[in-house]
N, C-alpha and C positions, 0 to 999 in steps of 0.2 A: 505496501497500500505507499501511498505517495506520505512526504513529512512535510512537515511545513520545518524544516532546517536554518530556511534563511530567515525567521522572524526577527528572534532578537539584535540581524544583524543591519533591524531597517535602520535608520536615521529618524531621529526624534519620534521612534513610537516604543512609549513605554511597556518594558516589562515586567509581570503580576511576580510578586513575590512567591517563589515554591512553597504548595503545603504542606507542616511538617506533618508528617501522620503523629496520630497518639489517638494511645486506649486511652478511651475515660472511665473512671471505676462504676460509672452509672450510670442510669437518662440525665442527662446535663438540664440546667432548669435554661429555659427558648428565653433568648438575645430579645431587644427590648423591642426591635425593629423586627419581630416576629412574633407582638401582643399584638390585633385589631383585634375594634369590639363586631361583636355579634351582630351579625345583619335582627331587624327584629323579625320572632317569627312567625308572624302572620303571611307575609311574602312569601315564605317556604311552603306553605298548605297544596296549594290547589299542584302546582310539580310532583311534589309527593306521595300527595295521595290517587291525583293521577298516576303515578306508576304501578303504587299497588294496586289498584282497580284492576290494571292492565296486564297484571301481573308478570312487572318487566324488571330486566336486571339490569341498573346503573354502575358504573366503576364509581364514582359519587361516592355511593352510599360502600360498598365492599373496597376499595380499596385509602376509607374513609380520609379523602380528599378533602384539606384544609378552605377551599374553597366550593364546597357544599350551597351552603346559605348563602351562599354573593348569588354563583348561578342559578337555583330552586330558585330565587327572589327574582332574578330576572328572565326565569320562566324557561332553562336550559338545561339540558344535562347531556351529560356522555352516555350514551345505551350501551351496555354489553350483555352482548348475545351467547347464545351454546351451552349458559349454563351460568350455576355461580360457583362451578369447584375447575378447578386449574390444574391439571399436570402436571403443570414443574413447580418446582419446590424452591422459588427464587429467594435468598435473602431480604429481600430487601420492599415485597411487599402483601398486603395485609388481605390481598382476596386467598378464600379457603382453596386446601389444597387435595387430593383425592383424588376418587373415582369416582366424577362423571355421572349425573341423569342421562339417558339420553334424548336425542333432542327434537324437543318441541317441533312439530311444524309448520302449528299457526301461529310463532311468534312474529315470521315477517310483517302479517295481518294486525297481531299486537301493536308490535314498534309503529306500521304507521300510522294506522291509526292512534297513539300518543301524538305523534309528530302534528298530524294533525290539530288536534283537539290543541296542540301547545303554539303551531301558528308559528311552528320553526320556520326559517328560508332557510338555512344553514347545518345539515345535518351531522353529529359523528356519532359513527357508529363504531364499538370497540369488543372484545367477545374474552373471554380466558383461552390459556392454550389448550386445545385437543388433540394429544398425539394418539388419542385411542382411537383418534377416526381415518377413513384409510385417507380423503383429503384433506385431515387437520380443520376441517368445515364451510372450508374454502364456498362451494358449491349454498352452505345456505348463507354466509355471504353475501354472495348475489344475488339471493332471495333477496334480503332483509333491504338491498340499496334497491333493484330495481321496486319492492312494494314501495319504499316509501316515495320515490323516486313520484311513484303513481297517485298515489293522494295529500303528495305534498306540491312539488315540482321544484321540491326542494334542492340546494346545492350537495354536495357527499362528500364528506370527510370520512376514508375506514382506517381503521387506527390496526392494523392485524399484528399475529403474530412474525414468525419468521418460519412454518409449513416444512419446518427444516429443508429448506433451500430451495421443494420442488418448481418446479416454472411452470409446472401445468395447474397447480394450485393457483402461483401468482393467475396464470391467465386467468381462471374461472371467475379469479374477485376481477381484474380489469375489464372481463366481457360484459360488466354492468358499468361501466364508462363511469369510477364516480371521477370527481374536480379534485380530489386530494389525496393520495396513500404515503399515509402513513405510518413506517415501521419506528420504535423506538431503540439508539443501542441504547441507553439508558447509562453506561459508562465508559470510562477506557476501555481498551485492549487488555492491561496488566492486572484491573479488575473483575476482569468478565467472571470467571470460572468463584468470584468467592461471591458474587451480586446476583449472578443470574444463571449462575451454575449451567444446568443443561444446554444452552442456546452459546452459537459462538459467535468472536465478533465479526471473522471475514466472511461464515454468511448472511448477518444482515446486512453487512456493505453491498454484499452479493442479492442482494432480494432488494432492495434501493436501488441499486443497477437497475436489475431486471427490469424492476415497474416502470422506470424513467425511460427503455427503451423500447420498452414492448408496449407503456400505454397512451400510445397516441394524443399523448398532449397533456399527462396529466401531472400533477407536480406535487411531487415527492417531500417529504415531511419527514424529518427523525428530531428525537430527544433528550440532553443525556438530563442526571440526579445528580449535583456537584458536593462536597462533603463529605465524601464516603474514603479520602486520603487519594487522591488524583492529585499529580504535579499540576505544574502549569505548563509544562514542556509538552502533558502528558496530554491535556485537554488539548491545547492547541494544535499539534499530531494526531490527535480523530474529528477536530473542521476538518480540517486537510481530506480527511480522507472520505469524512460526508461531499463533499465537495468535489470532488477525483471523480466521485460517480454520480457528478451532475444536483445531487441535497437542495431544492430552493428553499426551503424551510425547515428555523430550526426552536427550539427553546430552549433553556435554559431555566433552571428554578434549584432551589435549594432539598436537599432529603432530607426529613423529617421519621423519623423510630418509627415507625406505627405503636411498635406492645416494644418491653423490654425481650420477648424472640427474638427478634430481628435485628439487622445489620447495625451496631450503634451509629452515630452523628462522629467524624472525626471531627471537624470543623463547620460553624455555620461562618457563612461568608456575608459581610454587609451589603446593602444593597446597593453602594458607590462602587463596591466592587464587580458588581451585576452589570450596574450602566456602563465601566470600564470593557471588563466582555462582550458584554454585547456590542459595541461599538467596533469593538477592535474584529470581530466576528462580522462583523458588515463588510470589513475591509477585502474580508474575502470572497465576497461576491455570492452573498447568500440573498437572496431576494426580502424574504423578512424576516426579523428575530424578534421572538418575545426574552429578554430576559432581564430575573429579577428572582427576589425570594419565595413567593409566593406560585409561579409561570407553573403550569402544566403543559403536559405538550397539549391539551384539549380547551388551556381557557383561554377563552373570547378568539377560539377558535375562527367562527363566524367574522371575526375583523381580521382575522392574516387573510382570510382566503379573498378576501373582496380588494387587499391591497396590496397583495401580493400576484 
């Protein structure tokens, strides 16, 4: 893969300090910039009740997203299809792991109903990883995209697993012509086996590269969690790798430990460092970059898709 060897040699380009890996004794108290008022609960009820009524899953709840109240107040959500149990034991993720239930054939219609009643103009569809399915759930993704588009006319963003790098599965998803194909690297190459365990850095890059090449104009997107022990040099190399495979959109956010059973936070990055990282990432040529402590892969995804 390509690397950004000349990054620190560019005149006038500041180099951020290397992140020092430190192992905390326990869960840390959140810094002030990660504390914010919770929106009034009333604004979330419509979205929450609708999701429950239609028997749908959201990554907002399953992954304990810190932006859930804000997004639900805006009557938007990131829908998680193919159940709520993942077949991969990632060290960072709060989604349940184990043996999933059979796929619900009527889920695309229920999903489309929710999107129509919410009035969504941009819909993000993600899923658990389903290594137990022959196609990894690709055909179900395709059906969900088509059902939502037929009911709403919305633009669609898919946030997919890696499908073990199988191009035939990626082709099935791309056949539904989503506007944005998102697949997250999550972290730098050195930390992949600790953070994602059964996933591979090279395979994820190949997925993004293939989607960009085969997707008939699809825009590709990826995201990274920061604060897991990556160095600045490793981060810049990862961004260069993403640009080398044509990745259009980038999200950078702070990793937050969902529970004591999950990987600890090594470092909390202050907002001004996220701002600087976002600025530097844009110089690499990403069409849009969202960088901040609370940024997640689908946070304000509608705005990124429109502006990009």
